[in-house]
TORTORMI-723666 format. One record per residue (C-alpha): x, y negated, z. Coordinates in steps of 0.05 Angstrom, whole numbers, plus 5000, padded with zeros to 4 digits. Layout:
XYZ;...
# end
This chain:
969329602025;963629911986;956229711987;950530181968;944229781950;938130221959;930830171941;925130681945;918230671915;913331061958;906031281961;904830782018;908030442078;906830972132;912031462159;907732032131;908031752060;912632042006;918131761961;916331721887;922531371859;929731261881;934030671857;941230561879;946630071856;953830121881;958429521891;965829671898;971229291936;972428841875;965128621882;963128931815;956929361805;960430011785;955030531789;947530611789;943031201803;935531281792;930531841793;923131941796;920832421852;914832881851;911532731918;907033351916;900932921933;896132511890;898631811874;894131251901;891230791847;893930151879;901030431875;900330561801;897629851793;903529571833;909229981803;906730191735;908730911753;903431411731;901332071762;903132471699;910332201700;911232471770;908433151752;914633271709;919532961759;924233351805;922433471878;925833091934;931233621946;933533581874;932732831865;936732651927;943033051908;945532531859;944831981911;948432301971;955732221948;954531481931;952831342004;959531592030;963431052068;958530532043;955029942077;947530042063;944129422035;936729312021;931428782013;927428882077;932229462090;928629742151;923230012105;928130382059;932530612117;926630942151;924931332088;932331502077;933231812146;926832222139;928932462069;935832662093;932733032152;927633392107;932933612058;937933852111;943133292107;946232922166;943232232181;946431602153;950731272207;954030702169;952929952174;946429652148;945228952119;938628622099;938728122042;932727772073;937027612135;942627362091;937926932049;934826652112;941626422138;945226242074;939425922035;935625562091;931225182042;929025761998;921425751993;920026501986;923827132006;919827561958;924827931913;921627711847;921526981868;928727001893;931127351829;927626831787;930726251828;937726561823;937026711749;937827461764;934927941712;929128331742;925128641686;920929151723;919028891793;916729441840;920729981804;926330231848;932130191798;930329481776;929229261849;935829571872;939729241815;936428561828;937828631903;945128791887;945728151846;942327751901;947128051952;953127851910;950527131906;949527121981;956727361991;959326821945;955226301981;957726532049;965026502026;964025782004;962125552075;967125162117;971025592167;968125242228;960925402205;962726132193;966026182261;959925892297;955226372259;959626972275;959526772349;951926692348;950827372315;955627782357;949628122389;947228382321;952928872308;952228942232;950528222214;955627982265;960828442234;959228172164;960427442185;966327642230;969727972169;968627332128;971826922184;977927382185;978527302109;977726552112;982826472168;988126802123;986826292067;991025652065;987225082098;983924642045;981923942065;975123842034;972323142028;965523462018;964223522093;964723102155;967523502214;965323282283;964923642350;966024322317;960524232265;961124142190;956123622164;954223402094;951622712117;956522162135;955021602184;948721212170;951920532182;955320612114;948620512077;948419782052;941919362044;938319461978;939818751953;947318871960;947219441909;944318991854;947818471812;944517821830;936917771821;935018241763;927917971761;929417221760;924816921708;922017611690;914417681690;911018311714;908518451643;915618411615;918318861671;912619361660;913819381585;921119551595;919520101646;914320401599;919320401541;924220771586;918721261607;917521431533;924921591525;925321981590;918722371582;917522571509;910122711523;909022041559;903121631534;900021001562;893521111598;888220571600;886520721673;893820701695;894820031659;888819741695;891719991760;898519671748;895019001737;890219061796;895619251847;900118691821;894218201826;892918411899;900218331918;900917671882;894517341909;895017611981;888618011974;886518711993;884519221940;880019841941;881520241878;878720921860;883621291815;881321981794;885622581776;890022451717;890621701727;897821751750;896221341812;903021451846;906521071790;900420611787;902320311854;909820471859;911720061797;908219421822;911019551892;918219571866;917018931826;913818571885;919318791933;925318631890;922517991859;920617681926;925518051972;920018322017;918919042036;912819432012;910320012056;906920612024;903021102068;900321792050;895822252090;899522892076;906923062082;905823432014;904522781978;910222442015;914823001990;912022941919;913722201919;920722361945;922122961899;918622751835;916322031829;922021641861;927622021822;923721891758;923121151773;930521121791;931921331719;926920851685;927120211726;932419771693;936119591758;937919941822;932619951877;932020351940;926020751964;926421132029;922021642064;920721532138;916722052177;914822172249;920722282294;919223032307;921023172234;928423012246;933723452278;937023202343;944323412339;945423322414;939923832429;942324322377;949524282402;947224392474;942724972454;948225332415;953825192465;949725392525;946125962490;939325692513;935426202474;928426402495;928126952442;935527132434;935327512367;930427042332;933526402361;940626612341;938226722269;934726042267;940925702297;945226042243;940325792190;941025072217;948625112218;948625262143;943324732131;947724202163;952724312107;947224152055;942423642085;943022892080;936422762116;935923272173;928423312156;925023972174;921023952110;927224212075;927324842117;923625502111;922325662184;916726152166;919726802192;919826972266;919626412317;923325892276;918125352289;918425452365;926025372361;925324732319;920624422371;926224462422;931524132378;927123602344;928522872357;924022532410;923721812435;923722002508;929722472506;934122012464;940721752493;940821212439;947620872433;950321272491;949621912450;956122162418;951822352357;948721652350;952521462287;950822132254;943622162280;938622372227;932821982257;936921332262;939421462191;932121492166;930420872207;936520492181;935020702109;927820462117;930319782143;935019732082;930019972029;925519591981;919820091986;918620542047;914321162042;911221372108;904721712130;898221502163;900321832229;906721422232;902820782214;898420872275;904121082320;907320422300;900920052319;900820382387;908320232397;907119482383;910319512314;917019772341;917620402298;917020162226;920919582195;916818942188;912218922127;906518502100;904518912039;901819612047;899320151999;894920682032;894321291987;889221842004;885521272038;879121672047;882621982108;884521322140;878521262186;879321972211;886821892226;885421222260;880321552307;885122112326;890921632340;887021082374;883321602416;886122202451;886822942436;889123382493;890324132485;891424682536;898624702513;899623952519;901224092592;903724802588;909224702536;912324122575;911724512640;914725152611;920524772580;921924452648;921025112687;919225792660;922526212714;928726182757;933226292696;929425932640;927825202633;931424532635;930924462711;934125132728;939424982673;941024312706;941124622775;946025152751;950524622719;950424172780;953124762820;959524712779;960223952785;964023682845;959923052861;957722732925;950422712902;950123442880;946223672942;941223092935;939923262861;939324012875;934423872932;930223432886;929923992834;927924502888;922224032910;919723892839;919224622817;913724852867;909724212851;909924402777;907725112792;901824862834;899824362779;900124922727;895525362770;890524792778;890824642703;889425382687;883425372734;880824712706;881324942633;877825602651;872125222683;871624722626;871525302576;865525602613;861624952597;862025102523;855625402493;855826162483;853326092412;858625962360;856525382315;854225732251;855825122210;863025062236;867925052178;872825502215;871826162251;869226242322;868925512342;864925282402;863624542413;860524132469;859323392469;859723022535;855722372537;859121772570;856321672640;852722352641;856322892680;854723632672;852724042732;858624212777;862923652747;865023422818;868624092827;872323972762;874023252783;876923522849;881523992809;883523422763;885123002824;889623552851;893323562784;893822802783;896522742854;901023362851;904023172784;904722452806;909322682862;913323142815;913922592762;916522082812;921722562842;923722832774;924522142743;928721892801;933222512799;934022502723;935721762721;940821842778;944222442743;944522042678;947721442711;952421762761;954322472742;959622282691;958322952656;956022932584;952223592587;948823402652;946922722622;943923072561;939823562604;937522992649;935322592588;931323192561;928123282630;926222542632;923022622564;918923232585;916822882649;914422292607;910322772564;907123052627;905822352653;902122172588;898122822589;896222672662;893621972644;889822252583;886522782627;884322252677;881421822621;877622422593;874922662660;872121982677;867321992617;866021252629;867320892563;860920762523;864820612459;868121302461;865321982442;867822562485;867623292468;870623982482;872524512432;874825222441;875125882403;872226532425;878626882406;883526542454;878426302507;881025752554;887925742521;884625472458;881224902497;881824212466;879123552493;877522962448;875922242465;875321842400;872721122388;865821162356;867520592309;874620422289;872919892237;874419312285;881219592303;882919722230;881019002214;885118742272;891419152259;891519152183;886618712144;887318092187;894718182200;897518402132;897817962070;895618512023;893219222034;891819671974;887420281989;887020821937;884521531929;880921971878;874621901921;872821231952;866421011916;859321281925;854921171864;860620741835;860120261895;864720151955;859619932008;860820552051;868420472053;867919722065;863619852127;867620432154;874420122146;872919422172;873319052106;866718672111;869918022132;875318062079;869818172027;865717572052;872017132049;873217351976;879717691998;877718381973;878418641902;875019301881;875819741820;873320431798;878220651743;875521011682;877621741679;883021921629;879522601618;873822741571;869323061623;863523171574;867923631534;872023911591;866924051646;859924341648;855924281713;850324781722;844824781775;840425411779;833725071792;830225701818;835625871868;833226021940;834225441988;837025462059;833025192116;837424912171;844525162180;843825912171;842526292107;837426862104;838427542071;834927322007;839626721996;845827142011;843727701964;842127211907;848726851918;852927491920;849627761857;850327111818;857627011838;859327731818;855927671750;859026991735;865927241756;865227811707;863627311652;869726881670;874127491684;875627231754;879126551754;873826291802;874225871865;868125881911;867525321962;863525432026;861724942081;861525462136;866226022153;860526462175;857226462107;863926612073;864527232118;857327442103;858727422028;865727722029;864428472037;858428561990;861928131937;868428521943;864629161930;861028881868;867428581839;871729211849;867529571796;870029051746;877229071771;876828371799;880128251866;877327811921;881427351966;877927042026;880626482070;880926732142;879327442120;885827562082;891927332121;896226762096;896426002094;892425602044;898525541997;899926282001;892626471985;892725971927;899226271901;896226971903;890126711865;894426391812;898927001803;893027481793;888527211738;883027721752;881327451821;876227041859;878226591917;873326411973;875125792014;872225332067;874124642094;881524582074;880324832003;875724251985;881723801972;889223811962;888924471924;892024401855;890624981806;891724701736;890925101672;887425761659;888126021730;881725661749;875925671700;869825661745;868525281810;862425471852;859825001905;855225391951;852324811991;853024051991;858523902041;854623532095;858223512161;854423912214;849523412245;851323702312;858623482307;859823012366;863022452326;857622462273;852222492327;855121882363;856021492299;848721642280;846321402348;850220752339;847020642270;840020782297;841220252351;842819772293;836219982259;839920312202;838621002172;844421442193;842921972140;843421482082;848821042113;853321592138;851622322123;850322232049;856421802033;861022262073;858322872036;858722531968;866122371978;867423092000;863323351940;867522931892;873823211924;871223921913;869223771841;876223491829;879224191838;876824401768;879823931718;887123761734;889923631664;887423411595;887524141572;883424431630;876424651614;871324981659;864725041694;862024801761;855925161789;852324811846;847925311883;844624771926;838224551891;837623931935;842323611884;836423591834;830423621880;831823121936;831422361932;838822311951;841322851902;842622321848;848122001890;852022651885;851122731810;851921991792;858421951831;861722481787;866122261729;861222451674;861223211663;855823521620;850123701667;844824231657;839824581701;836825251683;834025891713;838826361748;838126871691;840826371640;847326221676;851626801653;849726731578;850925981583;857726071616;859826571562;857426091508;861225501539;867625901544;867026171473;871425641440;877025881486;876026591463;876326371390;882725971403;885926591436;
# end
């Protein structure tokens, strides 16, 4: 068997474009790279500038190169009897066939393999499929990315690694993958060949895997995990004070991390968290960037838990921080804490794989998108041989419809067979739950905390001490979980999974299966299914009509201050019904009654099949159907609550986007004030709750957070400690904040032409002075769009590229990565870029804040909160709008300085910060940067002067 690994560089990506370079590497049957071929090709057309920039190939080099006829001759013999391999091979194959045709050769008819497909299946956790990133991760030499010979050689090495990885898989995994991919002739052939090879090898019993029901698994049974206290010798902290324990941990940290140095702020945090735990008090502690707050609370948490044998719960807002604790902080602490302890991560159930569902899906080929789903299933089969946790965060599901597939195999409460499931002892969700019950410290997230509250504390193990990181999000998450959020697809997904058409859906699948089971109740069950399906179809039609009519209530005007594109919002006041609401209520009643009937029939049928059928597959299907019916039942009750509009303590609103019309419709009903519920569920109930974040204080005081989070009573009872930690950074040396005092101001929410022109011009001139490396934060998507095109034009003259959130495609992390990789670039971002974006070092030198981040006053929740404050004779602007904006402003400012070596400039284009009576709250809340205001003309010289020390050092 011979493989020819091919790569072309071309003048563009269209069929009409021309080849400019050929690279080919040949792998023989001994899996050695035995031959390479490369040639430049004169395309006979001018070379676009961006291709020169990308490849480094210059126009003059091509002028002396051979034409296609001559260049291709050396390549043709190497393709004989070869399997063609490429990285995104469809691109190169298209150019190959056209080149062969143009030069009079027969088309290539051999087998074709794509290394991206192989990477997807064999390396399910790889973060990027880009060749440079893969080469770097595999340690493959790749000196000249985007040159065909270097790309082809790197791809050949990647292919060989994939082959080696595939051969190391257990036979049962390879057999299942080969079966799945039979439909894809070449990929199926590749895995089929590996199966034939493996079947000829002597059978080797490997203790590395657990084999069960024709699957090879890395993880054993979860019952084997002992409680944390059993893995320690006696009580390692008996008679040991916290100070002595901390001293030993810090000594070990110095050994483990050569650059480790004690930080005053972190030391204060250790003491404060320990004091809160030890005295049964709550703590609000602001810990800015660089404090090392994760260790600041984890070390006291481990001491508290092990010393007193009581679990400490840690909750984060984002899965990212949860992962950082799992991947970075906990392994570090495992090495430096002088005894064994156990920390576990416990997420929402939908993050864990349900093996019963995956088995059913693969065995029954329940694939909605056959080619895509078969690839994702193959990816999961390989992942099972690697994962201990079954947590989707380990997977890269980014290509194709991977996420849709995951949604159908994720664990769910309502479709769980519990102890009756043959997979129970190997269940990933129950493993995580068991590990959490055995652990000293459990890391979860805010969402799971509130799901636990709603489930009467049945989801998380019992705890009395809680650390809430990223606590500035707690109120928001509480509102979402204690209220309701209904989307168009809340109904549609459940309905489509029950019944899509006569062949697709769980009900038709069960009906088909029942036809093969000889059981006295088969006719009764089949009849029930036949009755439920039309009721679901009717309810779906009514739901479509209702969402279309609700969408027409939204104002035509898009909210100019909306942080995202094309959002329409309408608040519905409790007790006040819009015109024509009775017609909508009649439709809702149809849905309520019709679905009620379908739910009753479906539940009865599913429960009867589960109890009486005696068939494992039928039981599994019936369980999934019961779960989907429960989802529909909850959505039906939520819709009724929303349509009644009768709770004065709730704010109701509709949202939709002009792009997807009624399919984008979302309904919200959120408590106006969650402080009483937070007090009831956490601060009255738990012995000690530590709340921390980089941004909790306004003007160095915690009054705003105390009110919003329900801590007033704890404060009056002297059960609340507060602390603003000093920053470990020297902000006066590291950050300069500039306000152009003569900058035009904006009246209301929309900017006029004068403001936009001044902003675009100033950003362009400043970006030239900083050579890109600039992040610009907007509060509205509309303004970002207005600035994007003129700014792009101005910057292109200086060779600086512009990246715009929502204009350039890609997720936040992808846009950030592009910005970091290209030093001469400017990144424009809105809402999600104000926090959680970490760009340390030289990649970010200048941060521009276009406007102070006030929430749009028209936002329904802000409006309702303001009305409540007015009724209490309080000033909503000063009590609510300003503190909210100050916290967001501090988050934005925090993007600039991420390490002790970072140095840069913040420009605030909103003159209210120096002109208004409330501006001082913004400036005084910052951690002490050097502040200057000047005329617009002085900014660029001042920026250049401030950055001069850097230039001298370079």
